[in-house]
N, C-alpha and C positions, 0 to 999 in steps of 0.2 A: 619531600617526605614520601617514602614508599608506601604502597597500598597496605601491605600486611604489617606495617608498623603501626597502622591505625586499626585495622580489622583483625579479629582473632584468626589464627591459622586454620582452624577447622570450621569456620563460619558456614561455608557452603557445602559441608559434608552431608547435611540433611537433604539438600536439594539434588544430591547425586545418589541417594539411596533408593531402595525399592518403595519406601514409604513417602516419597517426595510429594505425591498428591495430597496426602493427609497433612504433612507438615506445611505445605503452602496454604492450604485452607485454614490451618491454625494461625498462620501469620496474618491472614486476612481478617480473622476474628480479632486478633490483637489490634490491627489497624482500626477496625470499627469501634472497639472499646476506647482506643486513644482519641478518636474523633469525638466521642460522646462524653467522656469523663476526664476530669483533671487528674484524679487519683484512681488507679485501677487496683482493686483488691484481688488477691489470688482466688478467693472463693467465687467472686463474680466471674472471673475469667473461666474457671472450671465449669460453672453453670452455662456460660455462653458457648464453650466448646461442646458440651453435651447437647445443647439445643441445636447448634449449627451442624455438627458432624454426625450426631446420632450414632447409629449402628455402624457407620463407616469406620469408626475408630476400632471396632472389634476386628477389622480386617488387617490391623497392623501386623506386618511381617517382621518377626524378630530374628530371622535367619541371617540378616546382613548387618545387624547392629554391632557396635563395637564389642569386642571380647573383653571380659573382665569388668563389665559394667555392673556395679553393685546394685543398681536400681532396676535391673532387668525384670520384665513382667513375668518371665518364666519361673522366677523364684517364688511367686505368690500362688496361693492355693486356688483362689478364685479371681478371674479377670472380669472386672466390671467396667462400665463406662467411666465412672469416677476415677478408678485406679489408672485407666488408660489416659484420661485427661491429665492427671497428675504426672504420669510418666512423660507425656509430650512436653509439658512445661519444664520438667527436669532436663530433658534433652535440649530444649531451646536455651535453657540456662547454661548448660555445660558447653554448648557450642558458641555462646556469646551473643545470642539474639536478644536475650532479656537479662535483666538483673532483678534480684529479689532483696527487699529491705523490710525491716520491721517498723510498724507504727510506733509512735512515741507512747510510752507507758502502756504497751500492749504487745502481746506475742503474735498478733495477726499480721500476716505478710501482705505486702503490696508488690505489684509488678511494675517495674520501670523499664522504659525502652531507651537504649543508647541512641545518640543522635544519628549514627550511621544506620541503625535498624530502621528508623522512620523513613529515611531517604530511600533505602533499598526496597522496603515494603511498598512504598508509594510507586516506585518505578515498576515493580512486578505487577501491581494492581493496574497501573495505567496500560500495560501491554494487553491485559485481558478485558479491560473495560470497553464495552460495545456501545455505551451511550453516546449520543450525538454531541460533539464538541464544536461550538461555534468558532468561526475564524476570528482571531483578534486583529484589530485594525492597527498594525504596527506602524504603517506609514503615517496615518493621520495622528496617532499618538505622539510620534516623533515631532511632527510639524506643530501640533498644538503646544507641546511642552517648550519647544524652542521659541515659538512666537510669543507666548506669554512671558517667558523669561527675558526675551529681548526687549519687550515693552516695559516690564517692571524694573529690571536691573537691580533686584533686591538681594537679600542674603541667601536666596535659594537658587541662584542661577547655576551653581555647581551641581545641585541636585537635578536640575533640568538637563544638564549635559550628560549626567550618568543615566538618566531615564532614556534620553535619545540614543545613547550608545547601546544600552541593553536591548532596546526595541529593535535597533538595527541588526544586532547579532541574532536575535530571535527571528527576524525577517529573513535573513540570509539562510539560517538553518531551515526555516519553513520552505523556502524555495528549493533548497537542495533535496529536502525530503520529498517534496512534490515531484521533482525531476526523477528521483529514484523510484517512487511509487508508480509513475507512468511506465517506467521500464519494467517493473515487476508485473503489471497487468499485461504489458505487451508479451512478455515471456509466457504468461499463463495461457495465452491463446493456443499454444502447442498442446495443452492438455485437454482442450475442449473437443468433445466428440459430436455434439449436436448443435444445431442453430440456436436452440433455446438456451443452451449453456453460454453461447457467445453473447446473446442478447441480455441474459441475466448478468453476466460479468460486466457488460458495458453500461447498462442502464441502472441496475440495482446497486452495483458496487462502485464502479469507476465514476459514473456520472453523479451518483448520489453522494458518495463519500469524498471524492476528490474534486471534481469539477465545480459542483454547485456550492460547496462549502469553503473551498480554498481558491481555486483558479478564477472563478467568476467574480467573487468579491474583490480579488486583487486587481482585476482588469476594469472594474466599474466603481464600486463604492470606495475602496481603499486604493484609488488609482495612483500608481507611481508617477506617470507623466504630469498629473495635476499638482502634486505636492513636491516633486523633485526640485524644481527651480527655486521655490521659496526656501526650502531647507538649505540648499547650497548657498544661497545669498546670505542667509543668517550666519551660517558657519564661516563663510569667507569674511564677513564683517567682524565676527568675533576673533578670527585668527589675526586680523590686522590691528585690532584694538589692544594695545599693550596694557593699558590701565584695567580693562575688563578682565584680561587673562590673569593679571596680578590679583585681582579681586577673587576670581575663582580659585586660584592657588591658595590664597589665604584661607578661604572657606574649607578647602580640602585638608589643610593642616589643622585647623580648629576642630574638624570632625575626626581627627585621628587617622586619616587615610595615609598621610605621609608625615615624616619627621621634619623634613626641610622644605622650604618654599621652592628651591630649585628642582627637587624631585617632583613636586606637585605640578610645577609649570611644565615640565617635560611630559608628564602624563596628560595634562590638559591638551597640549598641542597634539600629542599622539592620538587621543580620542577624537579630536576635531578632524584630523586628517583621515583617520580610519572611517569615520562616518561619511565624509565627503567621497572617499575612494569607493566605498560600498555603493553609494547612490550613482556614481559615475558608471559602475559596472552593471547596474540593475537592468538596463535595457538589453544588454547582451544576454543576461541570464533569462530574461523573459522571452527573448527570441529563441533561445535553445528549448525552453519549455513549450513554446508554440510549435516548433518543429517536431518535438517529441510527441505532442498531442496529435498533430496531423499524421505522423507515422503510425501511431496506435490506431487512430480512426480508420485509416486506409487499410491497415492490416486486419482490422475487424471485418471490414467490408469484404476483403479478399477471402478471409476464412469462411464467412457465411456463404459467399458465392461458390467456394469450393465444396462446402458441405451440401449445398443445394444441388449441385451438379455431380455429386459423387456417384460412383457405380452402385446401383441398388439391385443389380441382377443376382442370380444364384452364384455366379462366379465371384462377384464383389463381396457377397456375404461370406463365402468360404474363405476368401483372402483375409477378411477382418477377423474371422474366427481363428484362423491359424496364427495371425499376428498376436491376438490377445493371449492365446495359450503359450506361445513362445516367449512373450515378454513377461508373463506372470512369474513371480518368484516360485522356486521349487516347493511343491507341497501346497500352494495356494489354490491353483485352479482345480486340483484333484484329478486332472486328466493329463496323460502324457501322449506324446506322438506315437509311441509304440502301442498304447491302448487303443488309440484311434485307428491305427492300422489293422489291429486285430478285429475291431468292431466292424469295419467297412472292408469287405472283401472285393478288391478291384483286381482285374486280370485282363490280359489281352487275348482276344478270341480270333482265331483264323482257321482256315481249312485249306486242304490241298486240292488243286485241280490241274488241268493240263498246262496251265501257264505257270505252275509252281515248280516244274521240272528245271533242272539246272541247265543253264545256257552259258556257254563260255563267252566271256566279255570280249568284244572286239578291241584289239589294241591298235591304236593309231600312232604312227611315228610322229614324234614332236618336230615341228617345223619352226624355224625362226620367223617370228612375225614382227610386225611393226609396233613399236612402243606406243602406248596411249599418250596422247598429247595432254599435258597438264596446263590448264588455263590459269593464268596469273591474274589475280584481282588486287587492286590497290587497297591500302588501308582506308582511304576515304570512302571507297564504295562499300566496304564491309561495315564501317561505322554508320554510314547513311542508311543501309538496310536495317541495321539494328534499331536505329532511331525511328525509322518508319514503322517497324513492328511494334515498338513500345507506344508510339503515338496512337496506333490503331486500337491497341488494348485500352489505353487511357480514354479514348473517345467513346468507348462502348457505353460507359455511364459517366459522362463528363458533367461538370458543373452547369454548363449551358443547357444540357438536356434535362437535368433535374429541375432547374428554374423554369424551363418551358413547360414541363409537366405540371408544376405548381401553378403557373399562370393559367393553364387550361382548367385546372381543378378549381381555382378560385376566380374564374372569369366572371361569374354572375353574383358572387357574394364575397363579403370581406371576412367571413368566418366559415370554415369547413370543419365539421365534426367527423370524427373517425367512424361513428356509427352510421353516418349518411353516405360515406364513400363506398363505391362499388369496387371491392377487391376481387376482380374477375379472374386474375391469373397471377403467376409468379412474378411477371414483369411489373405489375402494379404494386405488388407487395414490396419488391426491391426498391422501386422508386419512392414509395412512402417512407421506407426505412432510411434511404439516403437523404430524403428531405428533412427528416428529424435530425440526423447526424450533422447536417450542414446548415442548421438554422442560424448558427453564429457567424457564418461567412458574410463578407461585405455585400455580396450580390443578393443575399436573402432579403426579400421584401416582406417577410412574414416572421412571426414568432410562434412558439409552440407552448401551449399551456396544458400540463398533464392533469388529468382528473383521477379520481379514485376508481379502482376496479379494472376489469378486463372484459372483452367481448369476443365471441367466436364468430368468424365470418369466413366462409369458403374454405374451411379447414385450418384457418390460422387463428391463433390466440393473440389478440392485439390489445395494447393498452388504450384506455379511453383518454382521448386528448382532443385539443382544438388547434387548428391552424388559423391564426388571427393575423390579418394584414396590418403591418406597422403603419403608424400615423406618419404622414408626409411632413 
C-alpha cells in the first residue's frame, strides 16, 4: 500500500507554511491531551491551546493560507485567542490531522485522532525531546526470553521468538544509529573555533549522551560477548528440533499471524536464521564502532592541539577577521571588503635619492650550462621517510607517555583530586586531558569519577574529578 493511500494528500501542508511553529505546538498540545484523557472534548482542547500558546496564536500569518478558505480569520471583525484556537482546529481537521464527532444525545463535539496522527506526532515529539533516555538492554532481554522459553517449552514459545527477533532488530538499529552519531560529532569538529567548544562537544554532549548511555552499557552491562554464545546455542537447538518448530508454527496460526502452517514454519525458520546471523555479525559492528570512537577521540585531541598552538599574533587575528567577513552571508556581517578598504588607508611610501636614478641593466649572454642532476629515490625510501615522520608525530603524546605521567602523578596515593593537582603549564593541562580521554584503554590502571562543578586553576576552567587507582 502506498503512503498517500493511507495519509491525506495535504496532511503535511501545515508543516510547510509560515505558521508551522504554531501548528506543531498545537499538535503537541493534542498529544498531551491524548496521553491524559480517553475522550477529548473540543472545548477542553480550545482551553489547552489558549493556555499553552497564549499570545503566540495572535502572530498567525494568514498571507500564505489557502485561498478560498471560508473559515479565514480575516473575515471576522475581532480576532481573539478563542477564535484563533477554533481556526487552528479547523485547519487541522481540513488537512486530516484530527476528526470531529458529536457526543451521543448532545451537540457537544469531541476531537478524535486517527491512528497515523498519533504515530506522526509521537515521532515529531521524540525528535525535540531532550529528556534522558536510558539504554534498553536488548541483548539481555533476548537472552532471558529465549532461556525461559527453552526451559518451559509452553504455549508462549512463539511469543519468545517474536520478542527475541524484535529486540535484535532494535539492537542493530541502535548500533547503526550510534555509528552515525559518532560520525556526526566527528564532522562537527570542523565548526568549533575554541578549545572550550571542543571540550563541551566531547564531554557534555558526546560522552554524556552517546558513550555513557549507549556505548558503555553495551560493552559492560549488556555485554554482547557474554550472552552471544548462549543465544546462538538455543537458536541452533530450536532450528534442529522439528517438533518444537511445528509447535511454534501452530501457535503462530492460532494467533492469526499466518493462514497456513507451511507459511508459519517458513517464517519461524527465517526469524531464527536472521537472529543468528545478526549476532554473528555483531562483533564486526562493534569493532567498526570502536574504530570510529578512536578516530573521533584522536581528532578531538588534534583539534585542541591545533587551537592551542594557533597563531594569536596581530597577523593571525587579521587573517581570522578577513575569513569571517568573507564567509559570512551577504548582509549578515554588515561590513564589506570595500568598506574596510575605505576605512583603513594603506599606501606605499618611498622617496627619491641618488640611488633611485635609472641605471641600464647589464645584459649577459646566455651560455649553455650543465643540466642539474636529478637524484632518484626509490619508493621504499619515500615510504620509510613518511612512516618515520608519522611515528615522530604520534610519539609526541603517546599512550606510554600518558601512562608514565599518571604513574608519577599517583605515585604516593591511590586517589588524585583535580583540585590538588598543580596545573603549572599547557603541557600538564594536555596530559590531564589525554588521561581522561584514555581512561578506558587497556593500559589504564585508573578510573575517572566526575564530581559536580568546575574550578579555576592557572587560567584553565577544569571539571572537578577524581583519578582513582583500579583494584588489582
